[in-house]
C-alpha positions as CSV (number, residue, x, y, z in Angstrom):
1,X,-73.6,-32.5,-181.3
2,X,-76.7,-33.8,-179.4
3,X,-79.5,-31.4,-178.6
4,X,-78.9,-31.1,-174.9
5,X,-75.3,-30.4,-175.4
6,X,-76.0,-27.8,-178.2
7,X,-78.5,-26.0,-175.8
8,X,-76.0,-25.9,-172.9
9,X,-73.2,-24.8,-175.2
10,X,-75.3,-22.1,-176.8
11,X,-76.3,-20.7,-173.3
12,X,-72.5,-20.5,-172.5
13,X,-71.8,-18.7,-175.8
14,X,-74.5,-16.2,-174.9
15,X,-72.7,-15.7,-171.5
16,X,-69.5,-15.1,-173.3
17,X,-70.9,-12.5,-175.6
18,X,-72.4,-10.6,-172.7
19,X,-69.1,-10.7,-170.8
20,X,-67.2,-9.3,-173.8
21,X,-69.8,-6.4,-174.1
22,X,-69.3,-5.9,-170.4
23,X,-65.6,-5.6,-170.9
24,X,-66.0,-3.1,-173.6
25,X,-68.4,-1.0,-171.5
26,X,-66.1,-0.9,-168.5
27,X,-63.1,-0.2,-170.6
28,X,-64.8,2.7,-172.3
29,X,-66.1,4.1,-169.0
30,X,-62.6,3.9,-167.5
31,X,-61.2,6.3,-170.1
32,X,-63.8,8.9,-169.1
33,X,-63.0,9.2,-165.4
34,X,-59.9,10.1,-163.4
35,X,-57.6,8.1,-161.2
36,X,-57.9,6.1,-159.0
37,X,-61.4,5.3,-159.9
38,X,-60.5,4.5,-163.5
39,X,-58.1,1.8,-162.3
40,X,-60.9,-0.1,-160.4
41,X,-63.2,0.1,-163.3
42,X,-60.5,-1.2,-165.7
43,X,-59.9,-4.1,-163.2
44,X,-63.6,-5.0,-163.5
45,X,-63.3,-4.9,-167.2
46,X,-60.5,-7.4,-167.3
47,X,-62.4,-9.7,-164.8
48,X,-65.3,-9.8,-167.3
49,X,-62.8,-10.6,-170.2
50,X,-61.3,-13.4,-168.1
51,X,-64.6,-15.0,-167.6
52,X,-65.3,-14.8,-171.3
53,X,-61.9,-16.4,-172.1
54,X,-62.6,-19.2,-169.6
55,X,-65.9,-20.0,-171.0
56,X,-64.7,-19.7,-174.5
57,X,-62.0,-22.4,-173.6
58,X,-64.9,-24.7,-172.6
59,X,-66.7,-24.1,-175.8
60,X,-63.5,-24.8,-177.8
61,X,-63.2,-28.2,-176.1
62,X,-66.7,-29.0,-176.8
63,X,-66.2,-27.9,-180.4
64,X,-69.5,-26.2,-180.9
65,X,-70.0,-25.7,-184.7
66,X,-69.8,-22.1,-185.9
67,X,-73.3,-22.3,-187.3
68,X,-74.6,-23.0,-183.8
69,X,-72.8,-20.1,-182.3
70,X,-74.7,-17.6,-184.3
71,X,-78.1,-18.2,-182.7
72,X,-78.2,-16.2,-179.4
73,X,-81.2,-16.5,-177.0
74,X,-83.7,-13.8,-177.3
75,X,-83.3,-12.3,-173.8
76,X,-79.5,-12.6,-174.0
77,X,-79.5,-10.9,-177.3
78,X,-81.7,-8.0,-176.0
79,X,-79.4,-7.3,-173.1
80,X,-76.1,-7.8,-175.1
81,X,-77.4,-5.4,-177.7
82,X,-78.4,-2.9,-175.2
83,X,-75.0,-2.9,-173.4
84,X,-73.3,-2.5,-176.8
85,X,-75.5,0.5,-177.6
86,X,-74.8,2.0,-174.0
87,X,-71.2,1.6,-174.6
88,X,-71.4,3.7,-177.9
89,X,-73.3,6.4,-176.1
90,X,-70.8,6.7,-173.4
91,X,-67.9,6.9,-175.9
92,X,-69.5,10.0,-177.4
93,X,-69.7,11.9,-174.0
94,X,-67.0,14.6,-173.7
95,X,-67.6,15.6,-170.1
96,X,-68.5,12.9,-167.6
97,X,-69.6,14.9,-164.5
98,X,-70.5,13.6,-161.1
99,X,-74.3,13.0,-162.0
100,X,-73.6,11.1,-165.2
101,X,-70.9,9.1,-163.5
102,X,-73.2,7.9,-160.8
103,X,-75.9,7.0,-163.4
104,X,-73.6,5.0,-165.4
105,X,-72.2,3.3,-162.2
106,X,-75.7,2.3,-161.3
107,X,-76.2,0.8,-164.8
108,X,-72.9,-1.2,-164.3
109,X,-74.3,-2.4,-160.9
110,X,-77.5,-3.6,-162.8
111,X,-75.3,-5.3,-165.4
112,X,-73.5,-7.2,-162.7
113,X,-76.8,-8.4,-161.5
114,X,-77.7,-9.6,-165.0
115,X,-74.5,-11.6,-165.2
116,X,-75.0,-13.1,-161.7
117,X,-78.5,-14.1,-162.7
118,X,-77.3,-15.7,-165.9
119,X,-74.8,-17.9,-164.1
120,X,-77.2,-18.7,-161.3
121,X,-79.7,-20.0,-163.8
122,X,-77.1,-22.1,-165.5
123,X,-75.9,-23.4,-162.3
124,X,-79.3,-24.5,-161.1
125,X,-80.3,-26.1,-164.5
126,X,-79.5,-29.4,-165.7
127,X,-77.5,-28.1,-168.6
128,X,-74.3,-27.8,-166.5
129,X,-74.3,-31.6,-166.1
130,X,-74.4,-32.0,-169.8
131,X,-71.3,-29.9,-170.3
132,X,-69.5,-31.6,-167.3
133,X,-70.1,-35.0,-168.9
134,X,-68.1,-34.0,-171.9
135,X,-65.1,-33.2,-169.7
136,X,-65.3,-36.5,-167.6
137,X,-62.4,-37.9,-169.5
138,X,-60.2,-35.1,-168.3
139,X,-61.1,-35.9,-164.6
140,X,-63.3,-32.7,-164.5
141,X,-66.6,-33.6,-162.9
142,X,-69.9,-31.8,-162.2
143,X,-68.6,-30.5,-158.8
144,X,-65.6,-28.8,-160.5
145,X,-67.9,-27.0,-163.0
146,X,-70.3,-25.9,-160.2
147,X,-67.4,-24.4,-158.2
148,X,-66.3,-22.6,-161.4
149,X,-69.7,-20.9,-161.9
150,X,-70.0,-20.2,-158.2
151,X,-66.8,-18.3,-158.4
152,X,-68.2,-16.3,-161.3
153,X,-71.2,-15.4,-159.2
154,X,-69.1,-14.4,-156.2
155,X,-67.0,-12.2,-158.6
156,X,-70.1,-10.4,-159.8
157,X,-71.3,-9.8,-156.3
158,X,-67.8,-8.3,-155.4
159,X,-68.0,-6.2,-158.6
160,X,-71.3,-4.8,-157.4
161,X,-69.9,-3.9,-154.0
162,X,-66.9,-2.2,-155.6
163,X,-69.2,-0.1,-157.8
164,X,-71.4,0.9,-154.8
165,X,-68.3,2.0,-153.0
166,X,-67.3,4.2,-155.9
167,X,-70.7,5.7,-156.0
168,X,-70.5,6.5,-152.3
169,X,-67.0,8.0,-152.8
170,X,-68.3,10.3,-155.5
171,X,-71.3,11.4,-153.5
172,X,-69.1,12.2,-150.5
173,X,-66.7,14.1,-152.7
174,X,-69.5,16.1,-154.4
175,X,-71.0,16.9,-151.0
176,X,-67.7,18.4,-149.8
177,X,-67.2,20.1,-153.0
178,X,-70.7,21.8,-152.8
179,X,-70.1,22.7,-149.1
180,X,-67.0,24.7,-150.0
181,X,-68.3,26.1,-153.3
182,X,-69.3,29.7,-153.8
183,X,-73.1,29.6,-154.8
184,X,-73.3,29.7,-158.7
185,X,-75.7,28.7,-161.4
186,X,-75.6,25.0,-161.8
187,X,-73.6,24.0,-164.9
188,X,-75.7,22.2,-167.4
189,X,-73.8,19.3,-169.1
190,X,-74.2,19.6,-172.9
191,X,-73.7,15.9,-173.2
192,X,-76.4,14.9,-170.8
193,X,-79.0,14.4,-173.6
194,X,-77.0,11.4,-174.9
195,X,-78.0,9.3,-171.8
196,X,-81.5,10.4,-171.6
197,X,-82.9,7.5,-173.8
198,X,-80.4,4.9,-172.8
199,X,-80.2,4.9,-169.0
200,X,-81.7,1.7,-167.5
201,X,-81.8,0.3,-171.0
202,X,-80.6,-3.1,-170.0
203,X,-81.4,-3.0,-166.3
204,X,-85.1,-4.0,-166.9
205,X,-84.5,-7.0,-169.3
206,X,-83.8,-10.0,-167.0
207,X,-81.8,-12.9,-168.5
208,X,-84.0,-15.9,-167.9
209,X,-83.7,-19.0,-169.9
210,X,-85.1,-22.5,-169.7
211,X,-82.1,-24.7,-169.5
212,X,-83.9,-27.8,-168.2
213,X,-82.1,-31.1,-169.1
């Protein structure tokens, strides 16, 4: 595999790994909240899994050697590992209350920004043409590949809109609850400490890679 193709394929492999971790994060969180919100979150999970499967199909065609698949880009590796750690923290929380749910949703919104940025960077680089050239014999050209990644970006933007709508719903519901509630001492969630060191863990590590041709 030539150097340019290897670099392009490696970038896509990193995207796949991040999408899989996003799927696991969404799936884990969906089990912690009630209907109908959990259904929307689970839908986002399977969208991420679908993106990962599509990209993996591209990599399978390119036949990227296994040894080359195990060298993730530094920034990608940091974000992916942070998402994985965040998922493990959420899995240990027994009581996901209003405040924790909103904080988690904000992190999910940041994750969608990370994914959108990753695909935008790839779309704007010369690396995408390198992959497209490999598919030319299948009558799949650069325009087709650009449309694919543009679709991924649009999907991430819609995901973020959905997440923000859920946050607004939670906030409205909490406002109504407090309005009708009898004044009591605010309950302190015993699991809240779990998130103290992990919130915003992956929202401040932008995925930026040089994929110049």
